[in-house]
N, C-alpha and C positions, 0 to 999 in steps of 0.2 A: 200708491206709488206706481202700480203696474200701468204701463202705457206712457208714463211721464218720460220726458227727454231732458237730460241735463246738458246745458251749454249747446243746445241744438245739435248734439252729436251722439250722446250716449242714451239709447232708448232702453228703459227698464222693461223686461219681458216676464220674469217670474221670480218668486221668492226662493232663495236657497237656504237661508238660515238666519236665526236671530240670536244675538248675544246681549250681554248686559250693557254694552256701550255702543253697539253698531248692528245694523241689519245688512245682510248680504243678498244681493240680487244677481240673477243672470241678466245680461244685457247685450245689446248690439252696438258696436262702434260703427255708425253709419258711414263715416268718412273712409274707414279701411275695410268695411264690410266683414268684420270678424266678431266672433263671440268674445265677450269679456265678462268679468265679474265686477260689480260695483259694491263697494263697502261704504255704506252711508252712516255717518255718525248720528246717533240719536240726539234729539234736542234736549237741552237742560242737563247734559252730563257735566260732571265736574271739570274744572280747568285742567287738573292733572290728567284726566282721561283724554281730553282733547289734545293735550301736548303729547301723550303717548301715541295717539292716533297719527299725529303729524310726524312723530319720530319713526313710526313704522315706515312711512314713505321714504324718509331720508336714509334710513338704514337699508331697506330693501333695494333702493335705487342704486346703491353702490355695488350690488351683487349681480353677476351675470353667470349663472350656473344652471345646467340642465336639470338639476335636482332641487332647485329653489324656485318657488313661484315668482314670476317676473311682475314688476309694477310698471304700469304704462303712464299713469297721469295722476295728479293730485289737484283738486280744484274746490271751488265753493260757489254755491248759487243760492241766493236769497237766504243766506245765513246757514245753509246746510253744507257741511264739509263732506267730501267724498273722495275715495280712492278708486282708481280704475286699475284692476289687476288682471293677470292672466286667468282665463277660465279653464279650470282643470276638471276634466271628466274623470270618473272613476270612483273608487270607494276610499273612505278613510281607513287608516291602518287598524282601526277597531275591528273591521271585517276579517282581519288576518290573525285574530287571536282565537284559538291557537293556530300555529302553522307547523309544517314539517321543517326539519333542520335546514334543508337546502334553501327553502324560502326565507327562513329567519336570517341565514347568513347573507343571502343575495340582497335582500331588502336592507338589512343592517349595514352592509358595506356601502350601499348608495347613500344612506343617511350619514354615515360617518364621514364619507368623502366630501359630501356637501357641507357638513359642519366644519371640516378641516379647511375648506375653501373660505368659509365665512370667518373662521378664526384667524386665518392668515391676514385677513383684512381688518382684524381687530374688532370684530363684531361677534358677540355671544347672543344666543337666542333666549335663554333663560326659561323657556316654557315648552321644552320638547315632550310631547305626549302623543298617543295615537290619534287623537282628534285633530291635531295640527299637522298631520302628515297624510297625504293622499297617494294612492297607487293607481296609475292610469291603466286602462285595459291592455296596454302594451307592456305593463310591468315596470314603468318608470316612476320612481319616487318623486314627489314634490313636497318639499317642506313649505308650510304656509304659516300665516299669522305671526309676523315679526313684531307684533305690537309691544312685546316686552324686550325686544332686542336692544342691546346697549352698545352703540359704537363708542370708540375711545373718546372722540371729541364731543360726544353728546353731554348736555347737562343732565344731571339726575332729575327724574320726575317723581321719585319716591324718596322718602326720608331714609337717611342712612340707618341701617339696622332693621328696616321694614322687610317682612317676609312677603315675597311676591312670586307667584307661580302656582302650580297645581300640587297640592300636598302629597299626593301619591307618588309623584315623580320628582320631588325636590331632592337636591343634593344635600349632604350633611351641612355644608357651609351655607347653603340657602336656608335650611331649617333653623340655623343659628343666627341668621341675619348678618353673616360675615361678608367681607369683600370677596367678590367673585372673579374668577378668570374663566378661560374657555373650557377648563376641565369639568366645570359644573354641567355643561351640556353632555359630556361623555358619560357622566354618572347617570343622568336622566335617560340617555339612550340605553344604558345598561338595564335600567328598570323596564324600558319598553321591550327590549329583547328577552328579558326574563319572562315577561308577560306573554310575549309571542310564543316562546319555546315551551312554556309550562301551562298556559291558560289561566294563570293567576298572578297577582302582584306579589313581590317579595315581602312587602310589609303591608299589613291591613289592620285598620282600626276605625271605628266610628267616631272615636275621640281624636280630634286633630292634634292636640298637644301630645297625646300618646303616640300617634303616627309619626310626628316629627322626631320624637325621642328615639323611635325605632330606627329611623334613618341615621341618627347621630350615633347610637350606641349598639344596636342589635345587629349581629351578622345575619346576612340573608340565608335562607335554607339552600342546600345544595340542589341545583336544578335537576340533577340526575336522581335525587331521592324522590322527586315527583314524577319524572319521566325517565325511567331507567335506560331506555334505548337512545337517549340523547347522546351524540358524540362527545367524548371527553374534551376534545379540543374546543367545541362550542361552549361547553360549560366553563372552561378555563377563561375564555374571552369575556363571557358575561360576568364572572366573579371578579375578574381584574377591573372591569369597568365600574363595578360596585364597591371598590375599595373605599373605605372611609376617608383615608388620607389622599388628597389629590396627587401627591408625589408617587403613589403606588399604582395609580391608574395609568392608562395609555397617555402618553405625553403629546399626542396629536391625533386628529381625526384620521389622517392618512395612515398612521400606524394601526389604528383600530380597524380601519377598512381592510388593510392588508391582512391582519390577523383573522378577520372574519372570512375572507376569501380562502385562507389556508385552513381554517377550521373544518370546513366541509368541502373537500377538494372536488367532489362530483355532485351534481344535482340530479343524477339518475334516480328515478322513482319519486322525485319531488313534485310538488304542485306545479302544473303547467304555468310558467310565468316567464315572459321575455324581459330580461333585465339588461339594462344598458351596460352595466359593469361585467356582464357575462362574456363580453367580447374579449376581456382580459384573459390571458393564458392562466390556467389553474396552476397552483403551486406544484401539484403532483407531476405535471408534465414539463415543468421548467427546469433548467439546469440549476444547480445549487446556488449559484451566485447571480441568477437572472433577475431582472427587475419586472415589476408589474407594469401594466399599461400606463399607470399614473407616474411611473418612475420611482416608486417606493420599493425598497427591498422587502420581499415577503419574509416574515419571521421564520426562523428555523423551527421545524416541528420535531420536538424531542420526546422520546419515550425513556423513562427512568426505570431500570430494573435492579433492585437491590433488596435483600431480605431484612436489612436494618432499617426499620420504619422511621426512626428519628433522623437518621442520616438522610434517607430518601426525602422525607418531608422538608428537612432543612434545605436541601438542594432545590427542591421544587419551589420553596418560598423565595430563595435567592434568585432563581431564574424568573419568577413571576414579576420581579421588579423591573424587568427589561422588556423593551418593545420589540427587540430583534430576535427573541427566543420565546417559543410557546410550548409549554409542557402539555402534550396531548394525551398522556396516559402514564400509569405507574403499575409496576408489577413487583410482587414480593417473592416470586419463585421462578425457576427457569421455564417451566411449562407455560405459565401465564405470559412470560416475556416473549416467548416464541409465538404464542397465539396472538397476542396484541400486535406484535411487529408485523405479522402477515396480514392482519386485519386493517391496521391503521396506516401501514407503510410510512413510518416517520422518516424524516431526513437523517436523523442521528439517533441511534440506540446507544444509550449509556448503560453499559453492562458490567455487573459484578461477576466475579468468577465463581465464588463459593456461594451457592444458593440451594435451597431445598428442591427436591423433585428432579431437577436437571441443572447441572453446573453450566457456567458460562462457556467453558471450553466445548461442551456438547451443543450448546445453543448456537455458537458462532458459525460453524460450517453449514448448519442448516439455514441460517439467515443468509449467508453469502450465496448459497445455492438457490434458495426459494424466493429471496427478496434482494436481488443483486444491487438495486439502486439505494438500499439502506446502508448508510455508513455507520460503522460500529466503533465506539470509543470505549475501551475497557477501563473501568474505574475500580481499583482493587487495592487491598492492603498487601497483596503478595508481590514481593520484590525478588523472588528467587529466579535464577537464570532459566530454569525449566519452564516456569509459567510464562515468562516473557516470550521465550522462543516459541512455545506452543501456540500462544495467542496470536503472535504475528504470522506464524506459518498458517494458522487457520483463517487468516484474512482480516484481522483487526486493522483498522485504519489509525488507531492510536492506543497508547497504553499509558495511563496516568495513575499515580499512587494517591490513595485517600489522604495522605499526609500533606499533599500539595496545597497551596493557598487557594482560596475561593476565586481570586482573580485569574490565577493560572488555569483553573478548571474551566471557567467561563471562556477564556481565550482558547483552550483546547477544543471545546465544543464548537466554537465558531470556526476554527481552522479546519477541523475535520469536516464540518458541514460545507465549507467552501471548497472541499476537494483536496485538502492537504493531509499530510501524514504527521502525527504528533507523538513524540516520546517525551513524557513528563520529566520533571526535575528528578534526577537520580537514575531514571531508566536509561537515558542516553549513555551515562557513564558505565552502567552495567553492560550494555550492548557492546560498547567500545572495549571494555575489559574482557568480554567473552572473545572478541576478535583478537585482542592483543595476546591473549594466552595461546592462540593458535598459530601466530606468525611472529618471526623476528626479522624478516626481510624488510628493508626500507625502500626497495625499488617498487614503483607502481606497476601493477599488472595492466595489460591493455584494457581489461574491463574497467578497472579503477580510473584509468586515464579518460575513457569515454564518459564515465559518470561525472567526473569533475568538469569536463568540457561542457556537458549538457547542463550542469548547474550554472556554469558561467553564462550559458545561453538563456537562463531564466526558468528552466523547467524544474518542477517539484519532483519528489521521489516517485509518485504514482505515474506521472507522465514519462519519466525516465524508464521505469519498468516497462511501460507499454511500448515505448520506442525501441527498446532493446530486446523485447520479447521475453522478458524474465519475470519471475514472481517478485513481489514487493520485498519480501524478507531477504531475498538474495541481494537486491539492490542496497538495502539498508546495511546488510553485513559487509558488502564490498565498500560502501561509503565509510562505514566505521573503520574498516581496515585502512582506507586511504587517509582518513583523519588521523589515525594513529601514526602512520608513516610520516605524515607531514607535521606531527606534533601539534595539531590544532584541536581546539575545543568545539568548533562548529564547522559546518560544511563550506561556508563562504571563506572563512579563514584558510581552510585547506586549499581552496581554489587559488587564493592569492599566493600562498606559499609555493604551490606547484608552478604557478606562472613565473614567480621570481627565480625559481631554481631551473626553469626551462624544461620541466617535466611535461608540461602541456603548452601548446601555442595557440593563440586565438585564431591564427590563420587556419587551423585545423577545424575550427568550429563550423564554418560555413559548409565545408564538405561533409561533415558529420550530420548536420541538420538536413542536408539534401540527399542523403543516401536513400 
């Protein structure tokens, strides 16, 4: 075939590789004077293989993404069917096994983003593995070989229930011959990332049925049991991708890409690699509610600190079901909580108060002093006035009781991560009661009037404290006093009552905001 020219245009120059159904050559498109790859179908292949070959062209032709190999042409000459595709220089992902965490995260984020793009167009790949992914010398990922890709409108070219793909990378639903959706690709990507991070596959057996049963039944080993220095956040992403149930995996490629970017916030010390996605701002340097370059909210990076193992693991499992929150570490005592907080710099530290070695009230001021960007949500069973006051004065951004509901706790983590101040069910009433016991006057002070006006202007408690040059607990106590005087159960109701009574005027708001 070397030297042959198809359609008087595509000149075959060298052999790139051979497969069971096609041979791949490097070629030259004489008309456009550019390097291409030609995938030539072998003679005498089965009709199903020929149809899959044609399906690759129709699937790939719908996709236009920098991380997916482009298809240029499909034709036939003298009974030989061939595809003309983008020629990709570089190495397959096999050369990146194993890799350092930064490289795993950077490459994985590109793959996940590209899969998300394909999934949005209702195309699933079904055969994600290192051999089907190349990395260019510039560090750009290219997903190749869409021969098994399945567009929504395509007719099936395999029997229902037939297992197709590469056994080591099959999802549990593929291994069982079940109906597939896009989340099968995210599981396969999880296998690829496990292999990149640890140097070995999560499931291994020379017996294919046994290997398939491992995918279906056996939990994968913890990556950090194989590579102890692996970041906890990266392990969390990999294990979530490898969940047996699709509903517990990432629900989109974009969410998985965002989690990978957040899992290893800095690539310093990593393998030299120029990655297209590295242009996106890292989660560590972004505001809490900032978006990534792709427009996807990065997940909140959460550290859990509680000496009750069952409660901590239960909370970790609850949060693992969400794409918008990622648990990057756990601590069972105060010293470990402080050490991990300073090392990992989470967005939110969920902190118990009573812990061995160092209590939460001792940890809190050190975190606020040495890791000021970390927001702290106290999660405790202590509802005494003294604990609440001390925690808020030490700089806690929220105080929630362990008796609160799971949904309320998740909401509190999100609100604290987004920059808000949260007092859980029962805590607000306690704070108001503390204030009520200290005052019987129903007239608003000037400080209380300003706070209610700023609430009317849309500011949260933290922003009000900053504008007035006060500490947060003072603002909370003054707000609680105003709510008590207005006979209101929440801040907005207090504002409405004050407006109706003429205690504050909206005309004053403009002047206050521009002081």
